[in-house]
N, C-alpha and C positions, 0 to 999 in steps of 0.2 A: 311316576304314579303315586298318589297319596295312599297311605295305609288306611285301614278301616277306622282307626281312631281319629285320624285327620279328617276323614269323610264325615264322621259323627260330629266333630266340632264345626265343620263347615255347615252341616245341616242345621244344627242348633243355632248358629249365628244368623241363619236365614229365617229363624222362627218356625222351622218345620219339625214336627214330631208326631208322626202318625204310626202308631203301633197296630199290628195285625194280631188281635187277641183271639185265642181259641174260643169256641162257643161255650165250652164248659169251664170258663175261666174262674179261678178262685184266688183271691188276694193272699200273698205270702206262701203260696204253694209252689214247690220247686217244679220248673219245667225244663225239658231238655233244650228246647229252642224257642225263641221269640223273635219275630221279624219286625223291623222298623223300615218303613218305605224310604228308599233313597232316591233313585231316579226312575220315573215311569213315563214313557212315551211310546210312540208306535214302533220304535226301533229296539227298545230295551225295557225290561222290567228288572229292577235291582233292589236289593234289601240289605240292610245291615243286620246280621243275625247274632243275637245274644245267646250264648250257650250256658247251660246250667244256671238258669236265671230265676229269681224270685222278685215279685213286685209287692210293694207296700204303698199305702196312701191312696189317693184318688186320682185316676186318670180321666181326663175330659176329652172324649173322642171328637167332640164338635167344637173344641176351642180354636179360635182363629186369631187372637190378639198376640201381642209380644210375650215372649217367655224368657225366663232365666234358667240357667243350668249350671251344675257343678259336677265334675268328674274327678274321682279320687281313687288312688290305688289303695286296696285294703287286703293286706296279706298276699295271698296267691290269687286274689280276685280284684274286682272293681266295684265302685258304688257310683251310680249316676242318679242325681236328683234333678228333677225338672219342675220348675214352678210355672203353673198355668194360672196366672192371676193369683188368687188367694189359695189355690189348691196346689199340693205338691205330690208328685209321684216319684218313688225311688225304686231303682232297679239294682239288685245285687247279682252280679254275673261273673263267670270265670273267664270267658273268652269272647271276642268280637270278631266276626268274619264278614266278608262281602260275598253275597250270592247274586249271580247275574244270569239272566235269560235273554238271549238275543233273538230277534225276529226279523223276518223278511219284510221290508218296508217299501219296496220298489213300486208297489201298486197302490200306495196309500197317499191320500191328500185330503185337505179340508178347506172350508171357506170358499166354495165354488162361486164364481160369477161368470156369466156367459161371456165368452171371448178371452178370458184370462186363465182358463183352466190349466193349460200346460205349463205356463210360466209360474203360476202359483204353486203347483205341485212341486216343481223344481225348487223353488225357494223354501217351501215347507220341509222338504226332505233334507235340504242342506242345513236348515235350522236344527232338526232333530239329530243330525249327524254331529253338529257342533256341540250339542249338549252331551251326547255320548262321549265324544272325545274329551271335553272339558271335565266331566264328572268322573269318568271311568279310566281315562288315559288311553294312550296309543295301543296298549296291549289288546284292547277290545275293538280296534279299528283296523281295516285293511289299509294298505298304502294309498290306494285311490280314495278311500273315505277320509283319510287324514288330509289329503290335498283338497278335496271338495269342501271340507269343513272350513277352510280359510275363506271361502266365498261369502261367509256371513259378514265379513269385513270388506265387502265390495258393495258400497252403498248404491251404485247405479242399478244393481240387480234388485235391491230392496225397493228402490224408487219405481221400478217397472212393475214389481210384484204386488206391492201393498195396496194399490187401488182395488184389489180383489177382496179386501176385507174392510170392515167398518173402521172409521178413523181412529177410534181409541186403541186399536191394535196395531197401528202403523208405527213401526220402530225404525229409527235410523234413516228415514226417508227425507228428512229436511236438511241434514248436513252431508253434502256430497264431497267434502274436502278430505276426510280421513279415510284412506284406503290402505289396507294391509299390503305390504310389498309382495308377499307370497301370493296374495289374491290376484294382483296385477300380473305377476309372472304366469300364473295358471291361465288367466283369461287370454293372455298373449299366445300361449301355447295352443289353446282352443281355437283362437282366430287363425293361427298359421295352419293348423290341421284342417280347419274348414276351408281355407283358401286353397290348400293343396288338393283336397277332395273335389272342390268345385272345378279346379283347373283340369283335373283328370276327366271329370264328366264332360266339360266343354270340349276337351281334346277328342274324346271318344265320338262326339257327335259332329265333328268337322266334316262337311260334305266332301265326298271324293270327287275329283275332277276326271 
């Protein structure tokens, strides 16, 4: 699992920097905590939390273009400078930690289309599981969730599921050649289990002579 500073570097490399500023925010005023959005989906809300932090410069909450950043050690603390175009915001802080809130996602799904609801829910839940596993690590996933996350790399599932969403959101449905070995192994296990269950059902209903 990455530490909080590695997560920060990954976030900045992706051009993401969304601070949760308090309502009564004042520049250069010392705050106990300041949260930066890390991963947010229906399975998890997570933040990188700056402790004993002060902000100087100008933060653009609606900025969406590329950004540059610099992180340096400064005595017993750290200095993070983020350039949003011509504006720069600088955070002086003592410590950085990860804060995570996990949620029940089993009844959640999006992008409905008549006839594809069940399969799309399955694909969607696997996708948010994979994000949780990738960004937070196995510590925040059960053994079953870690297994199911591999099915993101099972293109036949995507090919069946993505017709339920507009074309621009279809990912991985055109190349069906690259399949993760662990995904194949898991699907084979599901198939064997399904075959066994069906065999039991068929045997149960064999007419008596």
